[in-house]
N, C-alpha and C positions, 0 to 999 in steps of 0.2 A: 368450568360449565364445558370445556372438551370440547366435540363436535354440536354441541346443543347450542341453543338460540333462543334468547331470552324475549320476550316482547312484552311491554308494558302497555296497559289498557289502561284508559278513562272513558268515562259517559257521561252524557246531559239525559236529557228526558229526550233528546231528539239526535245527538250524533255520536258515536263512537269514535275515538281517538283512536290507534298503533301506532308502535315505532317499535323495532328490530336491534338489537345486539346481541355479535357472536364476536367470537375472538377476531375475525379475518374481518367484519364487516359492520357497520353501522348505518342504518336509512338513512339517505340523506334528508328526512325531514319528517312530519308527522304525518299519517296517513289518516284523512276524515272521512267518516259517510255515514249518512240515514240508519238510523239503528231501525226503521221500518226494513230494511233488505234482510232484516233476520229472518220475518217472518216469510216474505218471499224464498230464502234460502229453505227453509223447514216446507216451504210446499212444494217448491220445484229441486231441490238436492242438489241445485246451481246457482250462482248469481253472479257474476262482473261488476265489479265498482269501482269507478276513478276519484282520483283527486290531482289538481294542478296536471302536468303530465303522466303521473305514475298509474298504475290501474293494479285492481287485484282478483283474483278468481279465487273466489269459496266455493266449496263444494263439501260434503258430507259421506264421509265414510262410514258404512255397518263394518263391526268386525266382531268378533266371537272373545267374548271375556271384556274389550273394554268399551263396549258401548259406543257410542259413535265418535268420529271423529272428525273434526273439521282440518280441513287441509287450505292453507288461503297459501295461492301462489301469488308473492307480489313481482311485480315489474318495478324496480325504483328507477324513475326518470329523472334526469335535471336536464338543465338548460346550459349546453354547452356554448352560446354562443353564437352569434352570425345562421340561428335559422337552425341548430343542429342541437341532438340532444344524446345523452350516453346514458348507460345505466347499468343495472343489475338485476338477474333474476334470482327470486329466492322463494323456496316453499318451507312452511312452517304448517305443524301439525300438534294441536293440542286436542284434546278431549272436551267436546263439545260443552258436556252437562259443566264441567268448571266453567269454561270461556262463558255460560249463559250467566252465571249464577255470578262469575266478576264484574259483567255488564251491570247486572243489577245490585251489588255490592259498590261498586263505582260508583254508580247513579245515586242510592238512595243516599251514602253517605261521603259524596264528595270525596272521594282518593283513589290516588293511583295506585292501581295491581301489578304485580310481576309473574306473569307465567311464564315458566318452561317447558321449551320445545320437547316433543317424545324425543326417543334415538335416531339419529338419522336413518334408513330405510335403505341407503345404498346409492340413493339415486346421483344423478353427477350436478354441480354447478352449473347453472348458465350463466356466462361472462357476453355483455353486447360490448363490443368494439367499431359500433355501426354507429353512424352518425345520420347521414340524409335520409337513407330508407327506413331507418327505426323511425324517424322521426313521421315523415310519411303513415307509415302503420300505423302510431299512436296517435294519429290524427282521426282516423274513423273506427267506431264501434265496432263496423261491421268486420273488419280486416288487425283487429284486437282478438277477437273473437276465433276466427281463424287460425289466426298465429297461435294463438294460444293453445289450442286444439292440438293443432302439428306437435308443438313443443313436448306437449303432454304424451301423446300417442306414438312418437319417438323416441327424443332424446331421452326425456325422464327415463323412460323405460329399460335407457342401454344399462344395465348392470356392470359393473368392472370399469366403467368409466370416471373420471375425477372429475374433468371438466371438459364443457363445452363451448367454444367461443366462437360470436358469429359477428362479423365484417361485412361491411355493405358490398353488395354484386352490381354490376353493373346494370343487370337490369330493375325495374323502377318495383320497388316493395320486397325486393328479394333480398337471399344473403346467402353469403360462403362461410361455410362452416370447417371449425378444426377440432378433436376430439384429444383431449389429453389422458394416456392410462399412468397405473404404475409403472408402467414402462418406458414410456417414453408419449409421441407423439401416434395416435392412433389412424384412424377416415378421417375423409376430408371430401367434403363434397357442395353442391347446392341447395338450398332451400327456397326453387322459383313459384313465383303467383301464376297460375296460366289462368286464361279468360278473361285480363283485367278491365278488357273491354266493358265487360259487366260487373262489376262488385259483388254481385249477389251472386252469383252463380261459380264466381272465380273461386279456385281451388289452389292449396299449394302441393304440391310433390318434392319430394325429397332425391336429390342423385348423387350418388358417391362415386 
């Protein structure tokens, strides 16, 4: 399976159930969301869904020759005890037409379907070693969206990086990050939430 990830899919009349498996990582639990969210995805092109502590950002990417690509950015979170969480960020890309057909096939025939992700596009892996602050972000839908947007617009566009690890910062909702490259340690810095007295107007800034 090399650097590709297998995603299992099962569907009922109301729900879609996903789980991921790769050489280096296995999702800590099944991810369940309402099937009606796919209609919202097709209308808006982007939707966020959550299950237990974990959440996922689903987006449709238009391509030439491959049709629409479904990109799912999972943030897998688990209870680490004493009110803390730990987790992993994982990106899966599959052809959307095949995904939709698999949902219908699973729902109509009651079967588990396996989908193999498209080849890795060179984006770095995001690893969370954060406990307290990550848990605080996970509890807020507004902050989950703002934090996910920063990860997508910054870290996931870093070509040549292998891994970005995030740790708790002393500022609430904020993080210290460290980059790993093929040559060793890369950039380090902070992801800081500003204007946190008003979460709707708050924003993340990155410093290196």
